[in-house]
N, C-alpha and C positions, 0 to 999 in steps of 0.2 A: 549548465543548469537549464532545465525546461520549465522553470517557475514562473507564475504569473503571465502565461500567455493565453489564457482563456481557451485552453484546448477543447474542453467538453468531453463528453463520453464517445461521440462519434469519432472525433480525432484520435483520441486515446486508444481506440480499438486498432486503428490503422497504425498508430505510433507503437503499440505493443508488439506488432508483427516485426518492426524494425529492431526494437530493443531485444527481443528475443534472440537475434543473431549476435548480439554484442557479448562475446564470451568473457570479457574482462569487467563486466559491469559489477561495481562495488557500492557506488552511491547513486541514489535516484532521487532528484528533487522535482517533484511535480506539485508543489505548493501552489495554491491560488489558481487553479485550472478548471474549476467548476465541473469537476468529474462526476460527482454524484455517485450513487450505488452502481450504476451501470458501468461508469468509467473505472471504477475501482475493481470490477470483475477483470478487466483487461490488465490492470496492474497485478492482480493475483496470479494470472497466467505468467506475467514476466517473473514473479517471485518463484513460481513452481520450476522454471527452467534455469534459474540462476541461484544455484545454492551458495554462491560466493557473495551474494548481495549482503552488505554489511550495515549500510544506512539508508533509510527510506524516510523521505519528508512528503508528507501529504497534507499539511495544514490547510485549512481554509478551502475545502473542496466540497462541502455539503454532503458528506459520506452518509451520515445518518446510521441508525442501527442495522439495517439490512446490509449496508456496505461494509460495516464493521464485521458483521458475521462472514461475509464472503472473503474479506481480506484476511481475517484471522484463521480462517480454514487453510489458507495457503502456507501459513507459517510452519506447518509440519514438514514442509518440502525443504526447509532451510535450516542449516545448524549455525549459520555464520552471522545471521541478523542480529545487530547489536542494538541499534536505536531506530525507532519509529516515531515520528512527530505527527501528531494527530490532532493539534490544537484546532479550535474554531470549526469543528465538524458536526455539532449537534448530535453527539453519539447517544446521549440520554443514558439511563440506568442499563437498559438492555445492551446497548453497544459496548459500554463500559465492561459489562459482565463477559462479553465475548473476548475482549482484550485480556481481562484478568485470568481467564481460563488459560488462554494461550500462553501468558507470561509465567504461569505456574509450571508449564511444560517445557518452557524455553527460559531458563533461569538467566541466561546471559542478555536477554531482550529487555531494553528499557524504553519507557515511553516518556 
């Protein structure tokens, strides 16, 4: 687990390069890392190259509506994602609508 290490956006950018080479990635727990919208952009790249990713935990990262939009746009690259945890991310109505749209197009996805 990579949770609660206060990685931040800059470290997540570098970490995403390493994660992209892990061909068997099914679960990714990045909860509590202060990623913000910029860090979530790096997570979106990981999602794009890992169609086998099944579980994604991003709680308490300050993602906000912009990060929600960037992240949900990556969901079209995966068919296996079953669960995403986005608790405590200040998504607001705008961010929630981005996830709602993605969930309609990916019926197996749960938040």
